[in-house]
C-alpha positions as protocol buffer text, in pm:
chain_id: "A"
residue {
  index: 1
  type: MET
  ca { x: -1056 y: -3991 z: -6371 }
}
residue {
  index: 2
  type: LYS
  ca { x: -1331 y: -3746 z: -6463 }
}
residue {
  index: 3
  type: LYS
  ca { x: -1517 y: -3859 z: -6152 }
}
residue {
  index: 4
  type: SER
  ca { x: -1221 y: -3777 z: -5943 }
}
residue {
  index: 5
  type: CYS
  ca { x: -1163 y: -3428 z: -6100 }
}
residue {
  index: 6
  type: ARG
  ca { x: -1528 y: -3341 z: -6035 }
}
residue {
  index: 7
  type: SER
  ca { x: -1509 y: -3439 z: -5675 }
}
residue {
  index: 8
  type: ILE
  ca { x: -1198 y: -3210 z: -5637 }
}
residue {
  index: 9
  type: PHE
  ca { x: -1377 y: -2924 z: -5804 }
}
residue {
  index: 10
  type: GLU
  ca { x: -1684 y: -2964 z: -5586 }
}
residue {
  index: 11
  type: PHE
  ca { x: -1473 y: -2975 z: -5273 }
}
residue {
  index: 12
  type: THR
  ca { x: -1279 y: -2657 z: -5359 }
}
residue {
  index: 13
  type: ALA
  ca { x: -1603 y: -2484 z: -5445 }
}
residue {
  index: 14
  type: ALA
  ca { x: -1759 y: -2576 z: -5121 }
}
residue {
  index: 15
  type: LEU
  ca { x: -1436 y: -2444 z: -4924 }
}
residue {
  index: 16
  type: SER
  ca { x: -1438 y: -2118 z: -5109 }
}
residue {
  index: 17
  type: PHE
  ca { x: -1825 y: -2084 z: -5030 }
}
residue {
  index: 18
  type: ALA
  ca { x: -1759 y: -2140 z: -4662 }
}
residue {
  index: 19
  type: ALA
  ca { x: -1465 y: -1893 z: -4665 }
}
residue {
  index: 20
  type: ILE
  ca { x: -1683 y: -1616 z: -4827 }
}
residue {
  index: 21
  type: PHE
  ca { x: -1977 y: -1692 z: -4584 }
}
residue {
  index: 22
  type: ALA
  ca { x: -1745 y: -1663 z: -4279 }
}
residue {
  index: 23
  type: LEU
  ca { x: -1593 y: -1334 z: -4405 }
}
residue {
  index: 24
  type: SER
  ca { x: -1931 y: -1201 z: -4455 }
}
residue {
  index: 25
  type: LEU
  ca { x: -2040 y: -1284 z: -4107 }
}
residue {
  index: 26
  type: LEU
  ca { x: -1728 y: -1129 z: -3966 }
}
residue {
  index: 27
  type: SER
  ca { x: -1779 y: -812 z: -4170 }
}
residue {
  index: 28
  type: CYS
  ca { x: -2148 y: -786 z: -4045 }
}
residue {
  index: 29
  type: SER
  ca { x: -2033 y: -856 z: -3683 }
}
residue {
  index: 30
  type: GLN
  ca { x: -1765 y: -567 z: -3718 }
}
residue {
  index: 31
  type: ASN
  ca { x: -2019 y: -341 z: -3878 }
}
residue {
  index: 32
  type: ASP
  ca { x: -2250 y: -394 z: -3600 }
}
residue {
  index: 33
  type: VAL
  ca { x: -1994 y: -307 z: -3339 }
}
residue {
  index: 34
  type: ASN
  ca { x: -1894 y: 3 z: -3517 }
}
residue {
  index: 35
  type: LYS
  ca { x: -2265 y: 113 z: -3548 }
}
residue {
  index: 36
  type: MET
  ca { x: -2316 y: 62 z: -3163 }
}
residue {
  index: 37
  type: ARG
  ca { x: -2364 y: 391 z: -2998 }
}
residue {
  index: 38
  type: THR
  ca { x: -2180 y: 429 z: -2658 }
}
residue {
  index: 39
  type: ILE
  ca { x: -2087 y: 689 z: -2410 }
}
residue {
  index: 40
  type: ALA
  ca { x: -1778 y: 664 z: -2179 }
}
residue {
  index: 41
  type: VAL
  ca { x: -1763 y: 843 z: -1850 }
}
residue {
  index: 42
  type: SER
  ca { x: -1532 y: 859 z: -1544 }
}
residue {
  index: 43
  type: GLY
  ca { x: -1671 y: 883 z: -1190 }
}
residue {
  index: 44
  type: THR
  ca { x: -1474 y: 954 z: -862 }
}
residue {
  index: 45
  type: GLY
  ca { x: -1560 y: 845 z: -515 }
}
residue {
  index: 46
  type: LYS
  ca { x: -1373 y: 970 z: -208 }
}
residue {
  index: 47
  type: VAL
  ca { x: -1393 y: 852 z: 146 }
}
residue {
  index: 48
  type: ILE
  ca { x: -1223 y: 1043 z: 436 }
}
residue {
  index: 49
  type: VAL
  ca { x: -1102 y: 838 z: 725 }
}
residue {
  index: 50
  type: THR
  ca { x: -913 y: 888 z: 1048 }
}
residue {
  index: 51
  type: PRO
  ca { x: -647 y: 626 z: 1113 }
}
residue {
  index: 52
  type: ASP
  ca { x: -707 y: 416 z: 1425 }
}
residue {
  index: 53
  type: LYS
  ca { x: -378 y: 221 z: 1438 }
}
residue {
  index: 54
  type: ALA
  ca { x: -14 y: 336 z: 1461 }
}
residue {
  index: 55
  type: THR
  ca { x: 303 y: 127 z: 1414 }
}
residue {
  index: 56
  type: VAL
  ca { x: 636 y: 251 z: 1560 }
}
residue {
  index: 57
  type: LYS
  ca { x: 966 y: 115 z: 1467 }
}
residue {
  index: 58
  type: LEU
  ca { x: 1233 y: 118 z: 1737 }
}
residue {
  index: 59
  type: ALA
  ca { x: 1608 y: 23 z: 1712 }
}
residue {
  index: 60
  type: VAL
  ca { x: 1873 y: -65 z: 1950 }
}
residue {
  index: 61
  type: ILE
  ca { x: 2229 y: -29 z: 1816 }
}
residue {
  index: 62
  type: THR
  ca { x: 2535 y: -125 z: 2017 }
}
residue {
  index: 63
  type: ARG
  ca { x: 2902 y: -104 z: 1919 }
}
residue {
  index: 64
  type: ARG
  ca { x: 3179 y: -268 z: 2129 }
}
residue {
  index: 65
  type: GLU
  ca { x: 3519 y: -416 z: 2079 }
}
residue {
  index: 66
  type: ASP
  ca { x: 3404 y: -757 z: 2191 }
}
residue {
  index: 67
  type: ILE
  ca { x: 3120 y: -911 z: 1995 }
}
residue {
  index: 68
  type: LYS
  ca { x: 2982 y: -1098 z: 2286 }
}
residue {
  index: 69
  type: ALA
  ca { x: 2968 y: -779 z: 2516 }
}
residue {
  index: 70
  type: ALA
  ca { x: 2794 y: -603 z: 2224 }
}
residue {
  index: 71
  type: GLN
  ca { x: 2539 y: -878 z: 2194 }
}
residue {
  index: 72
  type: GLU
  ca { x: 2471 y: -892 z: 2577 }
}
residue {
  index: 73
  type: GLU
  ca { x: 2433 y: -515 z: 2602 }
}
residue {
  index: 74
  type: ASN
  ca { x: 2197 y: -498 z: 2317 }
}
residue {
  index: 75
  type: ALA
  ca { x: 1991 y: -783 z: 2455 }
}
residue {
  index: 76
  type: GLN
  ca { x: 1959 y: -622 z: 2796 }
}
residue {
  index: 77
  type: ALA
  ca { x: 1845 y: -298 z: 2634 }
}
residue {
  index: 78
  type: MET
  ca { x: 1579 y: -468 z: 2414 }
}
residue {
  index: 79
  type: LYS
  ca { x: 1454 y: -669 z: 2718 }
}
residue {
  index: 80
  type: ARG
  ca { x: 1408 y: -332 z: 2910 }
}
residue {
  index: 81
  type: ILE
  ca { x: 1216 y: -196 z: 2627 }
}
residue {
  index: 82
  type: GLN
  ca { x: 986 y: -496 z: 2575 }
}
residue {
  index: 83
  type: ASP
  ca { x: 915 y: -526 z: 2944 }
}
residue {
  index: 84
  type: ALA
  ca { x: 837 y: -155 z: 2972 }
}
residue {
  index: 85
  type: LEU
  ca { x: 601 y: -171 z: 2676 }
}
residue {
  index: 86
  type: LEU
  ca { x: 422 y: -482 z: 2829 }
}
residue {
  index: 87
  type: ALA
  ca { x: 383 y: -278 z: 3154 }
}
residue {
  index: 88
  type: LYS
  ca { x: 236 y: -1 z: 2948 }
}
residue {
  index: 89
  type: GLY
  ca { x: -33 y: -233 z: 2826 }
}
residue {
  index: 90
  type: VAL
  ca { x: 104 y: -328 z: 2488 }
}
residue {
  index: 91
  type: THR
  ca { x: 34 y: -690 z: 2414 }
}
residue {
  index: 92
  type: ALA
  ca { x: 305 y: -932 z: 2335 }
}
residue {
  index: 93
  type: GLU
  ca { x: 152 y: -1006 z: 1979 }
}
residue {
  index: 94
  type: ASN
  ca { x: 183 y: -645 z: 1891 }
}
residue {
  index: 95
  type: ILE
  ca { x: 569 y: -644 z: 1946 }
}
residue {
  index: 96
  type: GLN
  ca { x: 757 y: -801 z: 1659 }
}
residue {
  index: 97
  type: THR
  ca { x: 1120 y: -833 z: 1584 }
}
residue {
  index: 98
  type: TYR
  ca { x: 1171 y: -752 z: 1210 }
}
residue {
  index: 99
  type: ASP
  ca { x: 1536 y: -730 z: 1180 }
}
residue {
  index: 100
  type: TYR
  ca { x: 1865 y: -838 z: 1366 }
}
residue {
  index: 101
  type: GLU
  ca { x: 2209 y: -773 z: 1238 }
}
residue {
  index: 102
  type: ILE
  ca { x: 2569 y: -836 z: 1362 }
}
residue {
  index: 103
  type: SER
  ca { x: 2841 y: -695 z: 1164 }
}
residue {
  index: 104
  type: GLN
  ca { x: 3204 y: -544 z: 1223 }
}
residue {
  index: 105
  type: ASP
  ca { x: 3311 y: -188 z: 1134 }
}
residue {
  index: 106
  type: SER
  ca { x: 3607 y: -179 z: 890 }
}
residue {
  index: 107
  type: HIS
  ca { x: 3789 y: 71 z: 676 }
}
residue {
  index: 108
  type: TRP
  ca { x: 4085 y: 74 z: 433 }
}
residue {
  index: 109
  type: LYS
  ca { x: 4424 y: 206 z: 557 }
}
residue {
  index: 110
  type: ASN
  ca { x: 4751 y: 186 z: 348 }
}
residue {
  index: 111
  type: GLU
  ca { x: 4592 y: -47 z: 110 }
}
residue {
  index: 112
  type: GLU
  ca { x: 4489 y: -286 z: 404 }
}
residue {
  index: 113
  type: ARG
  ca { x: 4146 y: -342 z: 560 }
}
residue {
  index: 114
  type: VAL
  ca { x: 4141 y: -249 z: 932 }
}
residue {
  index: 115
  type: TYR
  ca { x: 3868 y: -390 z: 1150 }
}
residue {
  index: 116
  type: GLY
  ca { x: 3700 y: -206 z: 1427 }
}
residue {
  index: 117
  type: LEU
  ca { x: 3410 y: -241 z: 1661 }
}
residue {
  index: 118
  type: TYR
  ca { x: 3146 y: -503 z: 1648 }
}
residue {
  index: 119
  type: CYS
  ca { x: 2795 y: -363 z: 1583 }
}
residue {
  index: 120
  type: VAL
  ca { x: 2475 y: -531 z: 1686 }
}
residue {
  index: 121
  type: ILE
  ca { x: 2135 y: -401 z: 1570 }
}
residue {
  index: 122
  type: ASN
  ca { x: 1794 y: -524 z: 1685 }
}
residue {
  index: 123
  type: ARG
  ca { x: 1480 y: -362 z: 1537 }
}
residue {
  index: 124
  type: ILE
  ca { x: 1118 y: -424 z: 1669 }
}
residue {
  index: 125
  type: ARG
  ca { x: 784 y: -299 z: 1539 }
}
residue {
  index: 126
  type: VAL
  ca { x: 531 y: -209 z: 1797 }
}
residue {
  index: 127
  type: THR
  ca { x: 163 y: -161 z: 1696 }
}
residue {
  index: 128
  type: VAL
  ca { x: -90 y: 25 z: 1902 }
}
residue {
  index: 129
  type: GLN
  ca { x: -477 y: 52 z: 1839 }
}
residue {
  index: 130
  type: ASP
  ca { x: -477 y: 410 z: 1974 }
}
residue {
  index: 131
  type: VAL
  ca { x: -275 y: 653 z: 1756 }
}
residue {
  index: 132
  type: GLU
  ca { x: -247 y: 904 z: 2047 }
}
residue {
  index: 133
  type: LYS
  ca { x: -27 y: 650 z: 2237 }
}
residue {
  index: 134
  type: ALA
  ca { x: 239 y: 642 z: 1957 }
}
residue {
  index: 135
  type: GLY
  ca { x: 419 y: 923 z: 2133 }
}
residue {
  index: 136
  type: ASP
  ca { x: 427 y: 727 z: 2457 }
}
residue {
  index: 137
  type: ILE
  ca { x: 572 y: 423 z: 2280 }
}
residue {
  index: 138
  type: ILE
  ca { x: 861 y: 633 z: 2156 }
}
residue {
  index: 139
  type: ASP
  ca { x: 927 y: 782 z: 2488 }
}
residue {
  index: 140
  type: VAL
  ca { x: 923 y: 452 z: 2662 }
}
residue {
  index: 141
  type: GLY
  ca { x: 1153 y: 307 z: 2400 }
}
residue {
  index: 142
  type: ILE
  ca { x: 1411 y: 589 z: 2421 }
}
residue {
  index: 143
  type: LYS
  ca { x: 1393 y: 595 z: 2809 }
}
residue {
  index: 144
  type: ASN
  ca { x: 1478 y: 234 z: 2831 }
}
residue {
  index: 145
  type: GLY
  ca { x: 1764 y: 199 z: 2579 }
}
residue {
  index: 146
  type: ALA
  ca { x: 1630 y: 249 z: 2223 }
}
residue {
  index: 147
  type: THR
  ca { x: 1889 y: 434 z: 2019 }
}
residue {
  index: 148
  type: GLY
  ca { x: 1658 y: 532 z: 1726 }
}
residue {
  index: 149
  type: VAL
  ca { x: 1318 y: 557 z: 1579 }
}
residue {
  index: 150
  type: ASP
  ca { x: 1318 y: 399 z: 1232 }
}
residue {
  index: 151
  type: GLY
  ca { x: 978 y: 527 z: 1147 }
}
residue {
  index: 152
  type: ILE
  ca { x: 618 y: 548 z: 1225 }
}
residue {
  index: 153
  type: SER
  ca { x: 315 y: 473 z: 1019 }
}
residue {
  index: 154
  type: PHE
  ca { x: -67 y: 489 z: 1038 }
}
residue {
  index: 155
  type: SER
  ca { x: -339 y: 254 z: 908 }
}
residue {
  index: 156
  type: TYR
  ca { x: -707 y: 232 z: 914 }
}
residue {
  index: 157
  type: GLU
  ca { x: -833 y: -114 z: 1046 }
}
residue {
  index: 158
  type: ASP
  ca { x: -1150 y: -133 z: 842 }
}
residue {
  index: 159
  type: GLU
  ca { x: -994 y: -25 z: 508 }
}
residue {
  index: 160
  type: VAL
  ca { x: -1186 y: -284 z: 311 }
}
residue {
  index: 161
  type: LYS
  ca { x: -1522 y: -125 z: 404 }
}
residue {
  index: 162
  type: ALA
  ca { x: -1385 y: 222 z: 313 }
}
residue {
  index: 163
  type: VAL
  ca { x: -1267 y: 103 z: -23 }
}
residue {
  index: 164
  type: LYS
  ca { x: -1600 y: -55 z: -98 }
}
residue {
  index: 165
  type: ARG
  ca { x: -1780 y: 276 z: -9 }
}
residue {
  index: 166
  type: ALA
  ca { x: -1545 y: 484 z: -231 }
}
residue {
  index: 167
  type: ARG
  ca { x: -1604 y: 230 z: -522 }
}
residue {
  index: 168
  type: THR
  ca { x: -1977 y: 256 z: -466 }
}
residue {
  index: 169
  type: LEU
  ca { x: -1968 y: 644 z: -474 }
}
residue {
  index: 170
  type: ALA
  ca { x: -1740 y: 637 z: -798 }
}
residue {
  index: 171
  type: ILE
  ca { x: -1999 y: 409 z: -985 }
}
residue {
  index: 172
  type: GLU
  ca { x: -2289 y: 625 z: -868 }
}
residue {
  index: 173
  type: ASN
  ca { x: -2106 y: 948 z: -983 }
}
residue {
  index: 174
  type: ALA
  ca { x: -2026 y: 794 z: -1322 }
}
residue {
  index: 175
  type: LYS
  ca { x: -2387 y: 694 z: -1373 }
}
residue {
  index: 176
  type: ALA
  ca { x: -2514 y: 1026 z: -1279 }
}
residue {
  index: 177
  type: ILE
  ca { x: -2280 y: 1206 z: -1521 }
}
residue {
  index: 178
  type: ALA
  ca { x: -2390 y: 966 z: -1797 }
}
residue {
  index: 179
  type: GLU
  ca { x: -2761 y: 1006 z: -1725 }
}
residue {
  index: 180
  type: GLU
  ca { x: -2726 y: 1384 z: -1722 }
}
residue {
  index: 181
  type: SER
  ca { x: -2537 y: 1387 z: -2055 }
}
residue {
  index: 182
  type: VAL
  ca { x: -2771 y: 1139 z: -2244 }
}
residue {
  index: 183
  type: SER
  ca { x: -3087 y: 1325 z: -2122 }
}
residue {
  index: 184
  type: VAL
  ca { x: -2947 y: 1652 z: -2290 }
}
residue {
  index: 185
  type: ALA
  ca { x: -2895 y: 1441 z: -2601 }
}
residue {
  index: 186
  type: GLY
  ca { x: -3234 y: 1289 z: -2610 }
}
residue {
  index: 187
  type: THR
  ca { x: -3142 y: 926 z: -2553 }
}
residue {
  index: 188
  type: LYS
  ca { x: -3127 y: 677 z: -2283 }
}
residue {
  index: 189
  type: LEU
  ca { x: -2855 y: 471 z: -2122 }
}
residue {
  index: 190
  type: GLY
  ca { x: -2827 y: 101 z: -2189 }
}
residue {
  index: 191
  type: LYS
  ca { x: -2629 y: -162 z: -2034 }
}
residue {
  index: 192
  type: VAL
  ca { x: -2270 y: -139 z: -1904 }
}
residue {
  index: 193
  type: LEU
  ca { x: -2025 y: -255 z: -2162 }
}
residue {
  index: 194
  type: THR
  ca { x: -1685 y: -192 z: -1980 }
}
residue {
  index: 195
  type: MET
  ca { x: -1572 y: -101 z: -1642 }
}
residue {
  index: 196
  type: ARG
  ca { x: -1225 y: -17 z: -1518 }
}
residue {
  index: 197
  type: GLU
  ca { x: -1105 y: 94 z: -1166 }
}
residue {
  index: 198
  type: GLN
  ca { x: -832 y: 334 z: -1081 }
}
residue {
  index: 199
  type: ARG
  ca { x: -730 y: 350 z: -721 }
}
residue {
  index: 200
  type: ASP
  ca { x: -505 y: 591 z: -539 }
}
residue {
  index: 201
  type: ASN
  ca { x: -189 y: 432 z: -421 }
}
residue {
  index: 202
  type: GLY
  ca { x: -225 y: 429 z: -52 }
}
residue {
  index: 203
  type: TYR
  ca { x: -352 y: 711 z: 175 }
}
residue {
  index: 204
  type: ARG
  ca { x: -335 y: 1087 z: 95 }
}
residue {
  index: 205
  type: ALA
  ca { x: -279 y: 1327 z: 370 }
}
residue {
  index: 206
  type: LEU
  ca { x: -538 y: 1607 z: 390 }
}
residue {
  index: 207
  type: SER
  ca { x: -371 y: 1790 z: 684 }
}
residue {
  index: 208
  type: VAL
  ca { x: -28 y: 1862 z: 802 }
}
residue {
  index: 209
  type: ALA
  ca { x: 83 y: 1570 z: 1013 }
}
residue {
  index: 210
  type: SER
  ca { x: 384 y: 1364 z: 1130 }
}
residue {
  index: 211
  type: ASN
  ca { x: 323 y: 1078 z: 895 }
}
residue {
  index: 212
  type: SER
  ca { x: 668 y: 942 z: 915 }
}
residue {
  index: 213
  type: ILE
  ca { x: 971 y: 1030 z: 1128 }
}
residue {
  index: 214
  type: SER
  ca { x: 1329 y: 910 z: 1130 }
}
residue {
  index: 215
  type: GLN
  ca { x: 1577 y: 1005 z: 1383 }
}
residue {
  index: 216
  type: GLN
  ca { x: 1899 y: 876 z: 1547 }
}
residue {
  index: 217
  type: TRP
  ca { x: 2053 y: 917 z: 1896 }
}
residue {
  index: 218
  type: LEU
  ca { x: 2403 y: 841 z: 2005 }
}
residue {
  index: 219
  type: PRO
  ca { x: 2413 y: 510 z: 2195 }
}
residue {
  index: 220
  type: ASP
  ca { x: 2523 y: 667 z: 2519 }
}
residue {
  index: 221
  type: THR
  ca { x: 2296 y: 970 z: 2522 }
}
residue {
  index: 222
  type: PRO
  ca { x: 2112 y: 986 z: 2843 }
}
residue {
  index: 223
  type: TYR
  ca { x: 1732 y: 1022 z: 2857 }
}
residue {
  index: 224
  type: ASP
  ca { x: 1623 y: 1321 z: 3045 }
}
residue {
  index: 225
  type: ASP
  ca { x: 1311 y: 1193 z: 3224 }
}
residue {
  index: 226
  type: ALA
  ca { x: 1279 y: 1511 z: 3426 }
}
residue {
  index: 227
  type: ALA
  ca { x: 1180 y: 1714 z: 3118 }
}
residue {
  index: 228
  type: GLY
  ca { x: 842 y: 1520 z: 3130 }
}
residue {
  index: 229
  type: ALA
  ca { x: 758 y: 1633 z: 2768 }
}
residue {
  index: 230
  type: SER
  ca { x: 581 y: 1364 z: 2561 }
}
residue {
  index: 231
  type: THR
  ca { x: 659 y: 1322 z: 2192 }
}
residue {
  index: 232
  type: PRO
  ca { x: 377 y: 1483 z: 2003 }
}
residue {
  index: 233
  type: ILE
  ca { x: 242 y: 1262 z: 1714 }
}
residue {
  index: 234
  type: SER
  ca { x: -47 y: 1348 z: 1476 }
}
residue {
  index: 235
  type: SER
  ca { x: -200 y: 1119 z: 1224 }
}
residue {
  index: 236
  type: GLY
  ca { x: -407 y: 1367 z: 1036 }
}
residue {
  index: 237
  type: LYS
  ca { x: -702 y: 1283 z: 813 }
}
residue {
  index: 238
  type: LYS
  ca { x: -658 y: 1042 z: 519 }
}
residue {
  index: 239
  type: GLU
  ca { x: -835 y: 1010 z: 189 }
}
residue {
  index: 240
  type: ILE
  ca { x: -918 y: 687 z: 2 }
}
residue {
  index: 241
  type: SER
  ca { x: -1002 y: 776 z: -367 }
}
residue {
  index: 242
  type: ILE
  ca { x: -1120 y: 555 z: -653 }
}
residue {
  index: 243
  type: VAL
  ca { x: -1207 y: 644 z: -1011 }
}
residue {
  index: 244
  type: MET
  ca { x: -1422 y: 429 z: -1223 }
}
residue {
  index: 245
  type: ASP
  ca { x: -1405 y: 443 z: -1607 }
}
residue {
  index: 246
  type: ILE
  ca { x: -1741 y: 301 z: -1738 }
}
residue {
  index: 247
  type: THR
  ca { x: -1866 y: 259 z: -2086 }
}
residue {
  index: 248
  type: TYR
  ca { x: -2247 y: 240 z: -2139 }
}
residue {
  index: 249
  type: GLU
  ca { x: -2438 y: 141 z: -2446 }
}
residue {
  index: 250
  type: LEU
  ca { x: -2696 y: 385 z: -2569 }
}
residue {
  index: 251
  type: LYS
  ca { x: -3056 y: 272 z: -2643 }
}
């Protein structure tokens, strides 16, 4: 019985010693962290690019009393548009259907739903590698039966390279700021402890430009080809901006 009590006492004492030892190590580790000298800086990197790709969204909307007639008329108009775009040099893979809808107009009259014309909508996305041709795409579409332009957007094909360049500039900028600060304080930079990236959400326009347009035409509005005026489109300059938040250890 005495032997058993002694064993329990020794085991309890060992556990207590281990717990105290672990707490002391944790305390020392925390103290070391608190004593560590650091400097946190933010660097910015910006790259200006010119978009080299434009995407135009064209729509064909037809309304007729007969659903089949609405479908056929819509299909004929869309075929004319696509054939004209191909003749202009747009490749087939750069013409994509992204929406097709069939519905029937309706409204309430005397607490009763009254149905009207059938509506067929076909929307395509046309991409060109030369942004200056975006206006021609709109003109070709309207001339051949498009009833609206749902929008136009611009992009930069080699965006990955531009982002990498902006990130490198941001890191270099942060390091230069940190080195200038520590030199005044009479110390030196150590290793990087933390690094966090903040990126601008998309492109930022630096000049006034038609970055997006949305217009509608009546289905039966004739296209005046005699006017000869081409739709002017300007992509402007774009900015890719990255901010790097970096924490350095001080030697």
